[in-house]
C-alpha atoms as an extended CHARMM CRD file, in Angstrom:
* protein
*
        58  EXT
         1         1  MET       CA            178.3600000000      -22.1700000000      -50.2460000000  PROA      1               0.0000000000
         2         2  ASN       CA            175.7710000000      -20.1160000000      -48.3610000000  PROA      2               0.0000000000
         3         3  GLU       CA            175.4780000000      -21.3840000000      -44.8520000000  PROA      3               0.0000000000
         4         4  PRO       CA            173.6820000000      -19.5890000000      -42.0200000000  PROA      4               0.0000000000
         5         5  ALA       CA            176.0610000000      -17.9340000000      -39.5650000000  PROA      5               0.0000000000
         6         6  GLY       CA            174.5680000000      -19.8390000000      -36.5540000000  PROA      6               0.0000000000
         7         7  THR       CA            175.2780000000      -23.1470000000      -38.2710000000  PROA      7               0.0000000000
         8         8  VAL       CA            178.8650000000      -22.1220000000      -39.0820000000  PROA      8               0.0000000000
         9         9  ALA       CA            179.4860000000      -20.8760000000      -35.5500000000  PROA      9               0.0000000000
        10        10  LYS       CA            178.1590000000      -24.0750000000      -33.9580000000  PROA      10              0.0000000000
        11        11  ARG       CA            180.2420000000      -26.2510000000      -36.2600000000  PROA      11              0.0000000000
        12        12  ILE       CA            183.3930000000      -24.2320000000      -35.5140000000  PROA      12              0.0000000000
        13        13  HSD       CA            182.7590000000      -24.3310000000      -31.7860000000  PROA      13              0.0000000000
        14        14  ASP       CA            182.0300000000      -28.0590000000      -31.7000000000  PROA      14              0.0000000000
        15        15  ARG       CA            185.0810000000      -28.8930000000      -33.7970000000  PROA      15              0.0000000000
        16        16  HSD       CA            187.3470000000      -26.7060000000      -31.6350000000  PROA      16              0.0000000000
        17        17  GLN       CA            186.0060000000      -28.3530000000      -28.4850000000  PROA      17              0.0000000000
        18        18  THR       CA            186.6770000000      -31.8040000000      -29.9140000000  PROA      18              0.0000000000
        19        19  TRP       CA            190.2300000000      -30.6670000000      -30.6990000000  PROA      19              0.0000000000
        20        20  MET       CA            190.7170000000      -29.3510000000      -27.1890000000  PROA      20              0.0000000000
        21        21  ASP       CA            189.3730000000      -32.6380000000      -25.6860000000  PROA      21              0.0000000000
        22        22  THR       CA            191.7260000000      -34.7740000000      -27.8110000000  PROA      22              0.0000000000
        23        23  PRO       CA            195.3590000000      -35.1410000000      -26.6080000000  PROA      23              0.0000000000
        24        24  GLY       CA            198.0900000000      -33.8240000000      -28.8530000000  PROA      24              0.0000000000
        25        25  ARG       CA            201.6300000000      -35.0130000000      -29.5210000000  PROA      25              0.0000000000
        26        26  GLY       CA            203.0690000000      -36.9640000000      -26.6110000000  PROA      26              0.0000000000
        27        27  ASN       CA            199.6060000000      -37.2870000000      -25.1830000000  PROA      27              0.0000000000
        28        28  LYS       CA            199.8260000000      -33.6470000000      -23.9790000000  PROA      28              0.0000000000
        29        29  PRO       CA            196.6990000000      -31.5060000000      -23.8710000000  PROA      29              0.0000000000
        30        30  HSD       CA            196.2400000000      -28.9100000000      -26.6240000000  PROA      30              0.0000000000
        31        31  VAL       CA            196.7360000000      -25.2790000000      -25.5620000000  PROA      31              0.0000000000
        32        32  ASP       CA            193.8220000000      -23.0170000000      -26.4430000000  PROA      32              0.0000000000
        33        33  ASN       CA            194.4150000000      -20.2490000000      -28.9650000000  PROA      33              0.0000000000
        34        34  SER       CA            192.4070000000      -17.9140000000      -31.1380000000  PROA      34              0.0000000000
        35        35  MET       CA            192.7150000000      -19.9710000000      -34.2880000000  PROA      35              0.0000000000
        36        36  ARG       CA            189.6060000000      -21.7650000000      -35.5620000000  PROA      36              0.0000000000
        37        37  GLU       CA            189.0660000000      -23.9010000000      -38.6260000000  PROA      37              0.0000000000
        38        38  PHE       CA            185.9120000000      -24.3610000000      -40.6290000000  PROA      38              0.0000000000
        39        39  GLN       CA            185.4950000000      -27.4640000000      -42.7180000000  PROA      39              0.0000000000
        40        40  LEU       CA            182.5460000000      -28.5760000000      -44.7800000000  PROA      40              0.0000000000
        41        41  GLU       CA            180.9990000000      -31.9050000000      -43.7410000000  PROA      41              0.0000000000
        42        42  PRO       CA            181.6260000000      -34.4750000000      -46.4880000000  PROA      42              0.0000000000
        43        43  GLY       CA            178.5040000000      -35.0150000000      -48.5880000000  PROA      43              0.0000000000
        44        44  ASP       CA            176.5620000000      -32.1840000000      -46.9370000000  PROA      44              0.0000000000
        45        45  GLU       CA            175.0350000000      -30.3350000000      -49.9550000000  PROA      45              0.0000000000
        46        46  ARG       CA            172.2130000000      -28.4980000000      -48.0700000000  PROA      46              0.0000000000
        47        47  TYR       CA            173.7320000000      -25.0280000000      -48.6600000000  PROA      47              0.0000000000
        48        48  HSD       CA            175.6100000000      -25.6560000000      -51.9660000000  PROA      48              0.0000000000
        49        49  ASN       CA            174.4450000000      -23.1040000000      -54.5860000000  PROA      49              0.0000000000
        50        50  CYS       CA            171.6170000000      -22.1070000000      -52.2700000000  PROA      50              0.0000000000
        51        51  TRP       CA            171.1230000000      -18.6120000000      -53.6180000000  PROA      51              0.0000000000
        52        52  ASP       CA            167.3990000000      -18.5630000000      -52.8450000000  PROA      52              0.0000000000
        53        53  PHE       CA            168.5130000000      -18.2700000000      -49.2230000000  PROA      53              0.0000000000
        54        54  PHE       CA            168.9400000000      -14.5280000000      -49.9470000000  PROA      54              0.0000000000
        55        55  GLY       CA            165.4840000000      -14.1340000000      -51.3810000000  PROA      55              0.0000000000
        56        56  ASP       CA            164.4250000000      -12.5730000000      -54.6620000000  PROA      56              0.0000000000
        57        57  ALA       CA            166.9900000000       -9.8740000000      -55.6000000000  PROA      57              0.0000000000
        58        58  ARG       CA            164.9320000000       -8.3820000000      -58.3980000000  PROA      58              0.0000000000
């Protein structure tokens, strides 16, 4: 998987914000921390085996 850093950063930021906005156990708010999770979007194959993204290595 070769995904541009900006795309990864935005996806991580958006997912974390959604997590922060969603109540946790007992309907309590989540507490912010430094942990972030990156997940691939199901069915998104745009960057799968996209080695031409790096240009011609010859």
